[in-house]
C-alpha positions in Angstrom: 62.1 -95.4 -3.1 62.8 -99.1 -2.7 61.3 -99.7 -6.2 63.5 -96.9 -7.4 66.7 -98.6 -6.1 65.9 -102.0 -7.5 65.2 -100.7 -10.9 68.4 -98.6 -10.7 70.5 -101.6 -9.8 69.1 -103.7 -12.6 69.8 -101.0 -15.2 73.3 -100.3 -13.8 74.2 -103.9 -14.2 72.9 -103.9 -17.8 74.3 -100.6 -18.9 77.2 -99.4 -16.8 80.8 -99.9 -17.6 81.8 -101.0 -20.1 79.1 -99.2 -22.0 79.2 -101.1 -25.3 76.4 -103.6 -24.6 74.4 -104.2 -27.8 75.6 -107.3 -29.7 75.8 -107.0 -33.5 76.3 -109.8 -36.1 79.7 -110.4 -37.4 80.7 -109.3 -40.9 82.2 -112.3 -42.7 83.4 -110.7 -45.9 87.0 -109.7 -45.1 87.3 -108.0 -48.5 84.8 -105.4 -47.3 86.7 -104.5 -44.2 88.2 -101.2 -45.4 87.8 -98.1 -43.4 88.4 -95.7 -46.3 90.4 -93.4 -44.1 91.3 -90.0 -45.4 93.4 -87.2 -43.9 92.1 -83.6 -43.9 94.5 -80.7 -43.2 93.1 -78.3 -40.7 96.3 -76.3 -40.3 99.8 -76.5 -41.7 101.1 -80.0 -40.9 98.0 -80.8 -38.7 95.7 -83.5 -40.1 92.4 -85.0 -38.8 91.1 -88.4 -39.8 87.3 -88.4 -39.2 85.2 -91.3 -38.1 81.4 -91.8 -38.3 79.3 -89.6 -36.2 77.3 -92.5 -34.9 77.3 -95.3 -32.3 79.5 -98.4 -32.7 78.2 -100.8 -35.3 79.3 -103.4 -37.9 78.4 -100.9 -40.6 81.1 -98.5 -39.4 83.6 -101.1 -38.1 83.5 -99.4 -34.7 85.1 -96.4 -36.2 83.4 -93.5 -34.5 86.6 -91.7 -33.5 88.3 -88.7 -35.0 92.0 -89.4 -34.8 94.8 -87.2 -36.1 98.5 -86.6 -36.7 101.0 -83.8 -36.9 103.8 -83.7 -39.4 106.4 -81.7 -37.5 109.5 -81.7 -39.8 111.1 -84.1 -37.3 108.7 -86.9 -37.5 105.0 -87.5 -37.1 103.1 -87.3 -33.8 99.9 -89.5 -33.9 96.9 -88.7 -31.7 95.1 -91.9 -30.8 95.2 -95.1 -32.9 91.5 -96.2 -33.4 89.4 -99.1 -32.4 91.1 -102.1 -34.0 94.4 -103.5 -35.3 92.9 -103.1 -38.8 92.2 -99.4 -38.2 95.7 -98.9 -36.8 97.3 -100.5 -39.9 95.2 -98.5 -42.3 95.9 -95.3 -40.3 99.6 -95.9 -40.5 99.4 -96.6 -44.3 97.5 -93.3 -44.7 100.2 -91.4 -42.8 102.8 -93.0 -45.1 100.8 -91.8 -48.2 100.6 -88.3 -46.7 104.2 -87.7 -45.7 107.6 -89.3 -46.0 108.4 -88.5 -42.4 108.5 -91.4 -39.9 106.1 -91.8 -37.0 108.0 -90.8 -33.9 105.4 -90.9 -31.2 101.8 -91.8 -30.4 99.8 -89.9 -27.8 96.6 -91.3 -26.2 94.1 -88.8 -24.8 92.1 -91.1 -22.5 91.5 -94.7 -21.6 88.6 -95.6 -24.0 89.1 -98.5 -26.4 89.0 -96.6 -29.7 91.9 -94.5 -28.4 94.4 -97.3 -28.3 93.2 -100.6 -29.8 95.0 -99.8 -33.0 98.4 -99.8 -31.2 99.7 -103.0 -32.7 100.4 -101.0 -35.9 102.6 -98.6 -33.8 104.5 -101.2 -31.8 107.8 -99.8 -33.0 107.3 -96.3 -31.6 106.8 -94.8 -28.1 103.2 -94.7 -27.1 102.4 -92.2 -24.4 99.5 -91.7 -21.9 99.2 -90.3 -18.4 99.7 -92.8 -15.6 96.0 -92.6 -14.7 95.0 -93.4 -18.2 97.4 -96.3 -18.6 96.2 -97.8 -15.3 92.6 -97.5 -16.5 93.4 -99.2 -19.8 95.1 -102.0 -18.0 92.2 -102.4 -15.6 89.4 -102.5 -18.3 91.1 -103.7 -21.4 89.7 -107.2 -21.4 86.2 -106.0 -21.2 86.8 -103.4 -23.9 88.2 -106.1 -26.2 85.3 -108.5 -25.6 82.6 -105.8 -26.1 84.1 -104.5 -29.3 84.4 -108.0 -30.7 80.7 -108.5 -29.9 79.8 -105.3 -31.5 81.9 -105.4 -34.7 82.9 -109.0 -35.2 85.4 -109.5 -38.1 86.5 -105.9 -38.0 88.3 -106.8 -34.7 90.0 -110.0 -35.9 93.6 -110.0 -34.7 93.2 -107.1 -32.3 95.1 -107.5 -29.1 95.6 -104.6 -26.7 99.1 -103.1 -26.7 99.3 -100.6 -23.9 101.2 -97.3 -23.8 104.8 -97.8 -22.9 105.8 -94.2 -21.9 104.1 -91.7 -19.7 102.8 -88.3 -20.9 103.4 -85.4 -18.7 101.8 -81.9 -19.0 104.1 -79.3 -20.5 105.3 -77.7 -23.8 107.8 -79.4 -26.2 109.2 -78.4 -29.5 109.0 -81.2 -32.0 110.5 -80.1 -35.3 108.8 -76.8 -36.3 105.8 -77.4 -34.0 105.3 -76.3 -30.4 103.1 -79.0 -28.8 101.5 -78.5 -25.4 100.0 -81.3 -23.3 97.4 -80.3 -20.7 95.9 -82.8 -18.3 92.3 -82.2 -17.3 89.6 -84.5 -16.1 85.9 -85.1 -15.9 85.0 -87.1 -19.0 87.4 -89.7 -17.5 89.8 -89.6 -14.6 92.5 -88.2 -16.8 91.7 -86.3 -20.0 94.8 -85.2 -22.0 94.5 -82.3 -24.4 97.1 -81.9 -27.1 97.5 -78.3 -28.4 99.4 -77.3 -31.5 100.3 -73.9 -30.2 101.3 -72.4 -33.6 98.0 -73.1 -35.2 95.7 -73.0 -32.1 94.3 -76.4 -33.0 93.5 -78.6 -29.9 92.8 -82.3 -29.9 90.5 -82.4 -26.9 89.5 -86.1 -26.8 86.2 -86.8 -25.1 86.0 -83.5 -23.2 83.9 -81.9 -26.0 81.4 -83.7 -28.2 80.2 -82.1 -31.4 76.6 -82.8 -32.2 76.8 -86.2 -30.6 75.5 -87.4 -27.2 78.5 -87.6 -24.9 79.6 -90.9 -23.4 79.6 -91.1 -19.7 80.8 -94.4 -18.2 83.7 -92.6 -16.3 82.2 -89.1 -16.1 82.3 -86.7 -13.2 80.1 -83.8 -14.3 81.5 -81.1 -12.0 85.1 -81.8 -13.0 84.0 -82.0 -16.6 82.4 -78.6 -16.6 85.5 -77.1 -14.9 87.7 -78.6 -17.6 85.4 -77.1 -20.3 85.7 -73.7 -18.6 89.5 -74.1 -18.6 89.5 -74.8 -22.3 87.2 -71.9 -23.0 89.6 -69.6 -21.2 92.5 -70.6 -23.5 91.0 -69.0 -26.5 91.8 -71.8 -28.9 91.1 -71.4 -32.6 89.8 -74.9 -33.3 88.8 -78.0 -31.3 89.1 -81.5 -32.7 86.7 -83.6 -30.6 87.3 -87.3 -30.6 83.6 -87.9 -31.4 81.2 -85.9 -33.6 81.4 -83.4 -36.4 84.8 -81.7 -36.8 84.4 -78.0 -37.6 86.9 -75.1 -37.8 85.8 -73.5 -34.5 85.3 -74.2 -30.8 81.5 -74.6 -30.9 81.7 -78.1 -29.4 82.7 -76.5 -26.1 79.4 -74.6 -25.7 77.4 -77.6 -27.1 78.9 -79.9 -24.4 78.5 -77.4 -21.6 74.9 -77.0 -22.5 74.1 -80.7 -22.6 75.9 -81.4 -19.3 74.1 -78.5 -17.6 70.8 -79.9 -18.8 71.6 -83.4 -17.6 72.6 -82.1 -14.2 69.5 -80.0 -13.7 67.1 -82.6 -15.1 68.5 -85.5 -13.1 68.7 -83.5 -9.9 65.1 -82.5 -10.1 64.0 -86.1 -11.0 65.8 -87.5 -8.0 64.2 -84.9 -5.7 60.8 -86.0 -7.0 61.6 -89.7 -6.4 61.5 -90.6 -10.1 62.9 -94.0 -11.1 65.0 -94.7 -14.1 62.0 -95.4 -16.4 60.6 -92.0 -15.4 63.9 -90.4 -16.3 64.0 -92.2 -19.7 60.6 -90.7 -20.4 61.6 -87.1 -19.5 61.2 -84.6 -22.3 64.6 -84.0 -23.8 65.2 -80.7 -25.7 64.9 -81.1 -29.5 68.5 -79.9 -30.0 69.8 -82.9 -28.1 67.4 -85.4 -29.6 68.7 -84.6 -33.0 72.3 -85.4 -32.1 74.0 -88.6 -33.2 73.6 -91.7 -31.0 70.7 -90.2 -29.0 68.7 -93.4 -28.9 71.5 -95.5 -27.4 73.8 -93.1 -25.7 71.1 -91.1 -23.7 69.9 -94.4 -22.2 73.5 -95.1 -21.1 73.8 -91.6 -19.7 70.8 -92.3 -17.5 72.2 -95.7 -16.4 75.7 -94.3 -15.7 74.7 -91.0 -14.0 71.3 -91.1 -12.5 72.1 -93.5 -9.6 74.4 -90.9 -8.2 71.6 -88.4 -8.0 69.4 -90.9 -6.3 72.1 -91.7 -3.8 72.6 -88.0 -3.0 68.9 -87.7 -2.2 68.9 -90.9 -0.1 71.8 -89.9 2.1 70.7 -89.2 5.7 70.7 -85.5 6.4 72.3 -84.3 9.6 
C-alpha cells in the first residue's frame, strides 16, 4: 500500500488540477486563426455554436465547447463565451450576423476556462455566474490562462481573464418572449448552473452531461453529480445542450453520463479494495462503448488521477 500511495501522489501532482497538462507547439500563422463558428437553431430563437468533440489542441484552437445564445425579442442572452479572446470576438460577430438584437447578458454555467475566457468581447454587458463559480474562477484563473497558452499558443494571444461582474441566482425570469429558468446543481463542479428555455424545453446543462465524450473531472464529486443528473432526468426536458460532445435533439447525454459515472465508481471502488495502484487502474478493461468516446486516451488518464486517490483514501481510513 505504501507503493500505491507514492505512485498516487506522483500522478496527482502531474495530472490533477488544472487538468490541461500536455504542451502543444504554437501556431504562428495568425491568418489561419479562424474558428469558423456557425449558429444552429435548435428551437425558435435558441442557437447552439458547436465546438470540436475532442481534447484541447492547436488544431482546434482549444475550441471544444458548445456555446449558445437565445434571441429573446428584448436582446440576446449568451451562454458561455469560449476559450479565448479571439473566440469571444468571433462569437459576438456571429451573433451580430444572426440577429440585429443587442447582447444584453452573458451567463456562465461553471468555472472552467472555456466558459469565460472569451469575456473580453463582452466587456460592455453584464456577465453572470453563481458566487461559487466566480470564486472558483478567481482562484484558478492564472493556472487556466497559463495552461491554455501552453496548449494552444497563438490562439490565446491577447486573452486576459475578465471575470463575471454580476451574480446569477436560481429562478425564472421573462426576457422578451422567452421564459428562462436558472437551476443551480453541483457535482461536475462545486456549482453547476443549468439554463432552461422553458418554452422550448431546451436546457443548456454545461458539464453535467457529456455526449459521447469522456467527462472531465478535476472538480468532480460523483455522488452529487449523479444526484444532479437524476434531478435533470425528472424535469422531462426535450433537449439537452451539453457543453462538450455531440449536440443531438434529445436527452440521451443524461443516460450516457450516468452510465459512465456508475462504471467509474464501481470499477475504482473494486480496484481500491484489491489494493491496486494507479498503473493497475490505467490497465483495467474499459467497456468498448466508453473507449470509443472522444478524448478517451487523454481524459480517462486524468479521470484516474483526479478520482482514484479518493477511493484509496477511503480504503486506508482506520475502521472503528
